[in-house]
C-alpha positions as CSV (number, residue, x, y, z in Angstrom):
1,X,-19.1,83.6,11.6
2,X,-16.7,86.3,12.8
3,X,-18.1,89.0,15.1
4,X,-16.1,92.2,15.5
5,X,-15.6,93.1,19.2
6,X,-13.6,96.3,18.7
7,X,-16.5,98.5,19.9
8,X,-17.0,96.4,23.0
9,X,-13.2,96.3,23.8
10,X,-12.9,100.1,23.5
11,X,-16.0,101.4,25.3
12,X,-16.0,100.7,29.1
13,X,-19.4,99.5,30.3
14,X,-20.6,98.7,26.8
15,X,-23.1,95.9,26.5
16,X,-24.2,94.7,23.1
17,X,-26.8,92.0,22.2
18,X,-26.6,90.4,18.8
19,X,-28.0,87.4,17.0
20,X,-25.8,85.5,14.6
21,X,-26.3,82.4,12.4
22,X,-24.3,79.2,12.9
23,X,-23.0,78.7,9.4
24,X,-22.1,74.9,9.1
25,X,-24.8,72.5,8.0
26,X,-22.9,69.5,9.5
27,X,-20.7,69.0,12.5
28,X,-17.4,67.2,11.8
29,X,-15.1,66.0,14.5
30,X,-13.1,62.9,15.5
31,X,-16.5,61.4,16.6
32,X,-17.7,61.5,13.0
33,X,-19.8,63.6,10.7
34,X,-23.2,64.6,11.9
35,X,-26.0,66.4,10.0
36,X,-27.6,69.4,11.6
37,X,-31.4,69.2,11.0
38,X,-32.4,72.5,12.6
39,X,-30.4,75.5,13.9
40,X,-31.7,78.6,15.5
41,X,-29.7,81.9,15.6
42,X,-27.1,82.1,18.3
43,X,-28.0,84.8,20.9
44,X,-24.9,86.7,22.2
45,X,-24.5,89.2,24.9
46,X,-21.2,91.0,24.7
47,X,-20.1,93.0,27.7
48,X,-17.0,95.1,28.4
49,X,-15.5,94.0,31.7
50,X,-12.4,96.0,31.6
51,X,-9.8,97.6,29.4
52,X,-9.5,95.3,26.2
53,X,-11.5,92.6,28.0
54,X,-15.0,91.3,27.2
55,X,-17.4,88.8,28.6
56,X,-19.3,86.7,25.9
57,X,-22.5,85.1,27.1
58,X,-24.5,83.0,24.6
59,X,-27.3,80.6,24.0
60,X,-27.5,78.2,21.0
61,X,-30.1,75.6,20.0
62,X,-29.1,72.9,17.5
63,X,-30.9,69.7,16.5
64,X,-28.8,66.8,15.1
65,X,-29.8,63.6,13.3
66,X,-28.3,60.6,15.1
67,X,-29.0,56.9,15.2
68,X,-29.9,55.1,18.4
69,X,-26.9,53.4,19.9
70,X,-28.9,50.3,20.7
71,X,-31.5,49.8,17.9
72,X,-30.1,52.0,15.1
73,X,-33.3,54.0,14.6
74,X,-33.1,57.6,13.5
75,X,-33.2,60.0,16.5
76,X,-33.3,63.8,16.7
77,X,-31.2,65.1,19.5
78,X,-31.3,68.8,20.5
79,X,-28.4,70.6,22.1
80,X,-29.5,73.5,24.3
81,X,-26.2,75.2,24.8
82,X,-25.5,78.0,27.3
83,X,-22.0,79.4,27.6
84,X,-20.0,82.2,29.2
85,X,-16.4,83.1,28.3
86,X,-14.0,85.9,28.8
87,X,-12.0,87.1,25.8
88,X,-9.3,89.7,25.3
89,X,-8.1,91.9,22.5
90,X,-4.6,91.3,21.0
91,X,-3.1,94.2,23.0
92,X,-4.4,93.1,26.4
93,X,-1.6,93.2,28.9
94,X,-3.3,92.4,32.2
95,X,-1.7,90.2,34.8
96,X,-4.2,87.5,34.0
97,X,-3.5,87.5,30.3
98,X,-2.4,83.8,30.3
99,X,-5.6,82.7,32.1
100,X,-8.1,84.3,29.7
101,X,-9.3,82.4,26.6
102,X,-7.9,83.5,23.3
103,X,-8.6,80.3,21.2
104,X,-11.8,81.8,19.7
105,X,-10.3,85.2,18.8
106,X,-8.8,86.2,15.5
107,X,-7.5,89.6,16.1
108,X,-10.5,91.7,17.3
109,X,-13.0,89.2,15.8
110,X,-14.7,86.4,17.8
111,X,-15.1,83.2,15.8
112,X,-18.6,82.1,16.9
113,X,-18.6,78.8,14.9
114,X,-15.4,77.6,16.7
115,X,-16.9,78.6,20.1
116,X,-20.1,76.7,19.4
117,X,-18.2,73.7,18.1
118,X,-16.1,73.6,21.3
119,X,-19.3,73.8,23.4
120,X,-20.9,71.0,21.4
121,X,-17.9,68.7,22.1
122,X,-18.1,69.6,25.8
123,X,-21.8,68.7,25.9
124,X,-21.6,65.7,23.7
125,X,-23.7,62.8,25.2
126,X,-22.0,59.5,25.9
127,X,-24.9,57.5,24.6
128,X,-27.8,58.4,22.3
129,X,-31.0,56.4,22.8
130,X,-34.4,56.6,21.0
131,X,-36.0,56.1,24.4
132,X,-34.8,55.3,27.9
133,X,-35.9,51.7,27.9
134,X,-34.7,50.9,24.4
135,X,-34.4,47.1,24.0
136,X,-31.9,47.2,21.1
137,X,-31.7,44.6,18.4
138,X,-31.6,40.8,18.5
139,X,-28.1,39.4,18.5
140,X,-29.2,36.4,16.4
141,X,-31.5,37.8,13.7
142,X,-31.1,41.5,14.0
143,X,-34.8,42.4,14.6
144,X,-35.5,45.6,16.5
145,X,-36.8,44.3,19.8
146,X,-38.8,47.5,20.5
147,X,-41.2,46.3,17.8
148,X,-41.8,42.9,19.6
149,X,-40.1,39.7,20.4
150,X,-38.4,37.8,17.5
151,X,-38.7,34.3,19.0
152,X,-34.9,33.6,18.8
153,X,-33.3,31.6,21.5
154,X,-31.8,34.2,23.8
155,X,-30.0,31.8,26.1
156,X,-26.4,32.6,26.3
157,X,-24.4,29.9,28.2
158,X,-21.8,31.0,30.7
159,X,-18.4,30.6,29.1
160,X,-16.9,29.7,32.5
161,X,-19.0,26.5,32.4
162,X,-17.8,25.4,29.0
163,X,-15.3,22.9,30.4
164,X,-18.0,21.2,32.5
165,X,-20.3,21.1,29.5
166,X,-17.5,19.3,27.5
167,X,-17.1,16.7,30.2
168,X,-20.9,16.0,30.2
169,X,-20.9,15.8,26.4
170,X,-18.0,13.3,26.3
171,X,-19.7,10.9,28.8
172,X,-23.1,11.2,27.3
173,X,-24.9,7.9,26.7
174,X,-26.3,7.4,23.2
């Protein structure tokens, strides 16, 4: 969604509150392709902070469908994003022109979808769990251990002791 910021850039002291829709129904990145289950309108506050310069403050709420990293159950994960960024018009010539973000600008238009995508990547969780104490799945049979114990032998021998085990097995009396 492109939002025209011409009015904000031109009028000093101008403050504009708008609500825009996040258009994509899925989020695609190098991390994969993720379905967006619920999306609320993005609330933006656009403020003129100088000649051809604006402050964009926003809030977004998106719910994604993920799978638990331990047990592979479906999990709904909600991103509550809050962001603040300074943008400039194409003819901005201030001394801080190199320091101000322009990645989200297309001429006088703010690309809200790109801005939200960038915020999603910055806030992406390192691990998605269905619950904090998720037990995962059995390494032997694949049963979800949150539903109960599967009865499989969970003993994992220490690989550093394999040489000693081989010695005992070779001298074992029959």
